[in-house]
N, C-alpha and C positions, 0 to 999 in steps of 0.2 A: 147582542147585536153583532152581525158580522161586518167585515170590511166594506162589502158592497153597499150595505144599508147605511153605514157611516158616511161614505162618500156621497151617496145619493142625498142624504139629509143635508150635508154641507153644501152641495151644489144647489139644492132647492132653496136654501137659506140666503143665497146671494141674490140681492135685489138692487134695483136702482136706488132704493132708499139708503143703501150703504155708501153710495157715491154722492148723491145730492140730498141734503137735509130738507126737512119740511120748511116751506117758505114761512117767514114771520114778518109781520108788518108793525112798524112803529112810526108815528109822525108822518104818515103818507109815503114812507119808504119801505119797499119790500126787499128782503134779503134772502138769498138762497145760497147756503154754504155748499162747497164742493170739496171732495177729497179724492186722493188716489187710493185704490184698494188693491192689495196683493194677497193672493191666497196660494196655498199649496197643500197637498195631501198625498198620502200614500199608505200602502199596507201590503200585507203579504200573509201567506200561510205556509205551513210546512207539516211534514209527517216524519216521525222518527222510525227507527228500525223495528220498534215494537208496535207500530201501527197507530200510535197516538198522534193527534194532530193539534195544531194551535194556530191561532190567527192574531194579528195585531195591526193596528192602523193608527193614523193620526191626521190631524188637520190643523193648519195654522192660518192666521189672518193678520194682516197689518194694514193700518190706515193712517194717512197723513193729510192734514188739511193743505189745500193748494190755493184756496181763494174763495171768493163769493161773487155771485151775480147780484147786482144792485139795480133795482128798478125804481126810478124817481121821475115824476112828471112824465110818465109814459116812455122814458128813455132807459135803455138797458146798457149797463157798463160792467166790465169785469174788473174786480179789485183783487190782485194777487196777494196771497199770504206771504209774509216775509219770515224766512227761517233764520232767526237771529243766530242760533248756534252755528249753522253752516256759514253764515256771513262772517262771524268772528273767526272761525277756523280758517277761512280763505284769507282774511286780512292778516292773520297770524303767520300763515305760510308765506305770504308775500313779504312780510316784514323780515322773517328769518332769511329768505332768499336774498333780499336787499342787503342785509347785514353781512352775509357771506360774500356777496359780490363786492361790497365796499371794502371789506377786509382784504380780499384778494387784490383789488386795485391799489389799495394803499401799500401793500407789500411790493407789488410790481413797480410802483412809483418810487418807493424808497430804494429798491435795488437799482433802478435806472439812474437815480440821483447820486448814489453812493460812488465815491472814487473807486477805481479798479483795485481789487484785492481786499476790500473791506466787508463785503456782504457775506 
């Protein structure tokens, strides 16, 4: 299979089904999950001084859940997915920044309160 065939197959494989899951129903509630999908691909070929040629290519895909559409009693609502890892990382960064700021303020306060020549 050459690079063009690989990329054509990869492109043709991308469908709406990759972003939206099949609807499922339970207890009168219909749920349709949704994701973000990212793709990338590339390839190339070359020929050496002896006239030999070669080709190579690759394709990558990543998907991440973003939420779900919920249909209940004829009403549609969006329920976003919560990325707990990202949330914890953000809280951690805020805590570290607050610690650095508190340390800096404590040092400034100590220096301001210290008699001249002691700091």
